[in-house]
C-alpha positions in Angstrom: -2.7 -27.0 -4.1 -3.0 -26.6 -7.9 -4.4 -28.4 -10.8 -3.5 -28.5 -14.5 -3.7 -25.2 -16.3 -3.2 -26.4 -19.9 -5.3 -24.8 -22.6 -6.2 -22.0 -20.3 -6.4 -18.2 -21.0 -3.0 -16.9 -20.0 -4.6 -14.4 -17.7 -6.0 -17.2 -15.6 -3.5 -19.0 -13.4 -3.6 -21.4 -10.5 -4.0 -19.7 -7.2 -2.2 -20.3 -3.9 -3.7 -20.6 -0.4 -7.0 -22.4 -0.6 -8.4 -25.7 0.6 -11.3 -28.1 -0.1 -14.1 -28.1 2.4 -16.0 -31.3 3.5 -19.2 -30.1 1.7 -17.3 -29.8 -1.6 -16.8 -26.0 -1.6 -13.3 -24.6 -1.9 -12.3 -22.0 0.6 -9.9 -19.1 -0.5 -7.4 -18.5 2.3 -5.7 -15.4 0.9 -7.7 -13.0 3.1 -9.8 -13.2 6.2 -13.0 -13.2 4.2 -12.4 -16.9 3.6 -14.8 -17.0 0.6 -16.2 -20.5 0.1 -16.9 -21.2 -3.5 -18.6 -23.6 -5.8 -17.9 -24.0 -9.4 -17.5 -20.7 -11.3 -18.3 -18.7 -8.3 -16.1 -15.6 -7.6 -14.8 -14.3 -4.3 -15.8 -11.0 -2.9 -12.7 -9.5 -4.6 -14.1 -10.7 -7.9 -10.7 -11.6 -9.4 -10.3 -14.9 -7.6 -12.7 -17.6 -8.5 -13.2 -21.4 -8.4 -12.5 -23.2 -11.7 -12.6 -27.0 -11.5 -11.0 -28.2 -8.3 -8.9 -25.1 -7.5 -9.0 -21.3 -7.0 -7.6 -19.3 -9.9 -6.5 -15.7 -10.4 -8.3 -14.3 -13.4 -6.2 -11.1 -14.0 -2.7 -12.4 -14.3 -0.6 -10.1 -16.5 -3.3 -7.6 -16.9 -3.5 -4.0 -15.6 -5.5 -0.9 -15.5 -2.4 0.9 -16.7 1.2 1.8 -15.8 2.6 5.1 -14.6 5.8 6.6 -13.3 5.2 8.4 -10.0 7.3 10.1 -7.3 7.9 7.6 -4.5 6.4 10.2 -2.1 3.0 9.7 -3.7 2.7 6.1 -2.4 3.2 7.7 0.2 6.7 6.8 1.3 8.9 9.6 2.6 11.8 7.5 4.0 12.4 5.2 1.1 14.9 6.7 -1.4 13.3 10.2 -1.4 12.9 11.9 -4.8 13.1 8.7 -6.9 10.6 7.5 -9.4 8.5 4.4 -9.0 6.7 2.4 -11.7 3.1 2.0 -10.4 0.4 -0.4 -11.5 -2.7 -2.2 -10.3 -5.3 -4.6 -11.6 -9.0 -4.6 -10.7 -11.1 -5.7 -7.8 -10.6 -5.4 -4.0 -11.2 -7.5 -0.9 -12.6 -4.6 1.1 -15.9 -2.7 0.5 -15.0 0.8 1.6 -17.8 3.2 0.9 -15.4 6.1 0.6 -13.0 4.5 -1.9 -11.0 7.1 -3.7 -9.9 4.6 -6.4 -13.4 3.0 -6.9 -13.2 3.1 -10.7 -10.4 0.5 -10.5 -10.9 -1.3 -7.2 -14.7 -1.7 -7.6 -14.7 -2.6 -11.3 -15.2 -5.9 -13.0 -11.8 -6.6 -14.5 -12.9 -6.6 -18.2 -14.1 -3.0 -17.7 -10.7 -1.5 -17.1 -7.9 -4.0 -17.7 -6.8 -2.7 -21.1 -3.0 -3.0 -20.6 -1.0 -6.2 -20.3 2.6 -7.0 -19.3 4.5 -10.1 -18.3 6.6 -9.9 -15.1 9.8 -9.8 -17.3 8.4 -6.9 -19.4 7.6 -4.9 -16.3 11.1 -5.4 -14.9 12.5 -4.3 -18.2 10.3 -1.3 -18.3 11.3 -0.2 -14.8 15.0 -0.4 -15.8 14.4 1.3 -19.1 12.7 4.3 -17.5 15.2 4.6 -14.6 12.7 3.7 -11.9 14.3 2.8 -8.5 11.3 0.7 -7.6 8.0 -0.8 -8.7 4.8 -0.3 -6.8 1.8 -2.7 -6.5 -0.9 -0.1 -5.9 -4.3 1.4 -7.0 -6.0 -1.7 -5.8 -4.8 -4.1 -3.1 -2.0 -6.4 -4.4 -2.9 -9.3 -2.0 -5.8 -10.2 -4.3 -3.3 -10.5 -7.3 -0.8 -12.3 -5.2 0.5 -14.7 -7.9 1.1 -11.9 -10.4 2.6 -9.5 -7.9 5.1 -12.0 -6.5 6.2 -13.1 -10.0 6.7 -9.5 -11.0 8.7 -8.9 -7.7 11.0 -11.8 -8.4 11.7 -10.5 -11.9 12.3 -7.0 -10.6 14.7 -8.1 -7.8 16.7 -10.0 -10.5 16.9 -6.7 -12.4 17.9 -4.6 -9.3 14.5 -3.0 -8.9 13.1 -2.5 -5.4 9.5 -3.7 -4.7 6.9 -1.5 -3.0 3.4 -2.5 -1.8 0.5 -0.3 -1.0 -2.0 -2.3 0.9 -4.8 -2.3 3.4 -3.1 -5.2 5.1 -6.2 -7.5 5.2 -4.4 -10.8 4.8 -4.1 -14.2 6.4 -0.9 -15.3 8.1 0.1 -17.6 5.2 -0.6 -15.1 2.5 1.2 -12.2 4.2 4.3 -14.4 4.7 4.2 -15.4 1.1 3.7 -11.8 -0.1 6.1 -9.9 2.1 9.1 -12.0 1.5 9.2 -10.4 -1.9 8.7 -6.8 -0.8 11.3 -4.1 0.2 8.9 -1.4 1.4 5.2 -1.0 2.2 2.7 1.6 3.1 -0.2 0.0 5.0 -3.6 1.8 5.0 -4.8 1.8 8.6 -8.3 3.0 7.9 -9.3 3.7 11.4 -8.7 2.4 14.9 -12.1 1.1 15.8 -13.7 -2.3 15.0 -17.0 -0.4 14.5 -15.5 1.6 11.6 -14.1 -1.4 9.9 -17.3 -3.4 10.1 -19.7 -0.6 9.1 -17.5 1.2 6.5 -15.2 -1.3 5.0 -17.2 -4.6 5.8 -14.0 -6.0 7.3 -12.3 -6.3 10.7 -9.5 -4.3 12.4 -7.5 -7.1 14.1 -6.1 -8.8 11.0 -4.7 -5.4 9.9 -3.0 -4.8 13.2 -1.6 -8.4 13.0 -0.2 -7.5 9.5 1.5 -4.4 10.9 3.0 -6.3 13.8 4.2 -9.1 11.4 5.9 -6.6 9.0 7.7 -4.8 11.8 8.7 -7.8 13.9 9.2 -10.6 11.4 10.6 -8.9 8.3 13.1 -6.4 7.1 10.5 -4.6 4.9 10.5 -0.8 5.4 7.1 0.2 6.8 5.0 3.4 6.7 1.4 3.9 7.6 -1.4 6.1 6.2 -4.8 7.0 7.7 -7.4 8.8 5.6 -9.2 11.1 8.1 -13.0 11.3 7.4 -14.8 14.0 9.3 -16.9 12.6 12.1 -15.9 9.0 11.5 -12.3 8.4 12.5 -10.9 11.8 13.5 -11.7 12.2 17.2 -8.9 13.1 19.5 -9.5 9.9 21.5 -9.2 7.6 18.5 -6.2 9.5 17.1 -4.4 9.2 20.5 -5.2 5.5 20.9 -3.9 4.7 17.4 -0.7 6.7 17.8 -0.1 5.1 21.3 -0.6 1.6 19.7 1.9 2.4 16.9 4.5 3.6 19.4 4.1 0.6 21.7 3.7 -2.1 19.1 5.8 -0.9 16.1 8.1 1.7 17.5 8.4 5.5 17.3 10.3 5.5 14.0 7.5 4.2 11.8 6.3 7.2 9.7 2.6 8.0 9.9 0.8 9.9 7.2 -2.6 11.5 7.7 -4.4 12.3 4.4 -7.5 14.3 3.6 -10.7 12.7 2.5 -12.8 14.1 -0.4 -16.4 13.0 -1.0 -16.4 10.1 -3.5 -18.0 6.8 -4.5 -20.8 6.0 -1.9 -19.8 8.6 0.7 -20.7 12.0 -0.8 -22.6 13.2 2.3 -19.4 14.0 4.2 -17.4 17.2 3.8 -13.8 17.2 2.7 -11.3 17.0 5.5 -10.1 20.5 6.5 -6.4 21.1 6.8 -6.9 21.9 10.5 -7.9 18.3 11.2 -4.7 17.0 9.7 -2.6 19.5 11.6 -4.3 18.5 14.8 -3.8 14.8 14.2 -0.1 15.4 13.5 0.3 17.3 16.7 -1.4 14.6 18.8 0.7 11.8 17.2 3.9 13.7 17.8 2.9 14.3 21.4 2.3 10.5 21.7 6.0 10.0 20.8 6.0 9.3 17.0 9.1 10.8 15.4 7.8 11.3 11.8 4.2 12.4 11.2 3.1 13.9 7.8 0.0 15.5 6.4 -1.1 14.6 2.8 -3.5 15.8 0.1 -3.1 19.4 1.4 -0.4 22.0 0.9 1.5 22.0 4.2 5.2 22.7 4.1 5.7 21.9 7.7 3.7 18.7 7.4 5.7 17.6 4.4 9.1 18.1 6.0 11.2 15.4 7.6 12.7 16.6 10.9 15.5 15.1 13.0 13.7 13.6 16.0 16.7 14.4 18.2 17.4 18.1 17.5 14.4 19.0 15.2 16.6 20.2 12.4 14.8 20.0 9.0 16.3 17.1 7.1 14.2 16.9 4.0 12.1 19.9 3.0 9.3 19.2 0.5 6.7 21.1 -1.4 4.1 18.5 -2.2 6.2 15.7 -3.9 9.1 18.0 -4.8 12.2 18.0 -2.6 13.4 21.6 -1.9 16.3 20.7 0.4 18.0 17.5 1.4 20.5 17.3 4.3 21.1 13.6 4.9 24.0 11.4 3.9 23.7 7.8 2.7 23.4 6.5 6.3 20.6 9.0 7.0 22.6 11.1 9.6 21.5 14.5 10.6 24.3 17.0 9.8 23.5 19.0 13.0 23.7 16.2 15.7 24.6 13.0 13.7 21.5 11.2 14.8 20.4 8.6 12.3 17.0 9.1 10.7 15.2 5.8 10.2 14.7 4.8 6.6 16.6 4.0 3.4 18.4 7.0 1.9 21.0 7.8 -0.7 23.7 10.5 -0.3 21.7 12.7 -2.5 18.0 12.6 -3.4 16.4 11.6 -6.7 15.1 14.4 -9.0 11.9 13.0 -10.2 9.9 15.8 -8.6 6.1 15.8 -8.9 5.8 14.4 -12.4 3.3 11.7 -13.3 4.2 10.0 -16.6 1.9 7.3 -18.1 4.0 4.4 -19.5 3.1 2.0 -22.4 4.5 -1.5 -22.1 4.7 -4.0 -24.9 
């Protein structure tokens, strides 16, 4: 459902996935918050609002900035390793995580941070011009800027650029189908494996995230990896780690890479200590024992936890030092040279050479 958008600020476009309630409010159906809005009210994400008889997106074509990153920083370790990705986000978020590590972007009001602008076509051209293999919708959750993200994705696919999403997966069935038909790879942030954590710490719910993970794996060809930020005392118990790993193996399969990353005190959670490396190593060992083939540690220096191993013979296939590839032993089909077992993922015969660089990009 849309209405006329003539004489409108170009950053304001008609939204998708909403419906009119009997009492005159309009319900946004992009995420499970189902915000019900009257005229000029904004949803919890802040960037979607009611304007007249429709929901509009207010940040179309506007960004907090553009940057070339290593694909491993998303993190994606099995999607064209070593290549560069053009990353961008907007403002706002549909979760309320008290530990947010990107709070200056995701918790901002869009006028505070959106100093850059680019059309979908300009972003696709920039990705090609800078030699990026892919473009990433990241920094804040792309589901809240669905219309902009999908238009960019269409332009990038036409230019031969892959599309990568970094998301918390808090979506409705209609919006997730709309969004993921344009994506080639995704990292989903599984923040914990208890409803209590989701309700208390993110002001959301676990089940929609699990349903998003199942949908991606079962209903799409999108390459999937998962990240969990481990917070001391909140989501790092052996029991929770085992249950999460068991669920991933049973529902998604053992080949889905799982990344554990380290928390640092930030935003409204400064009373917790940073995650020790030993916690990440313990979590990795538990997940591997549960049957996951590829488990990684992040935000700490851990050569073993950065390395991709053959799940059949345990030969090292991709050796990394942070985001830099030190050794690469796969062919274009992802075969192990020692036992010929295929490693799950998307690989080239040789890796990219972007390394650990971070390069801000000016567009337009």
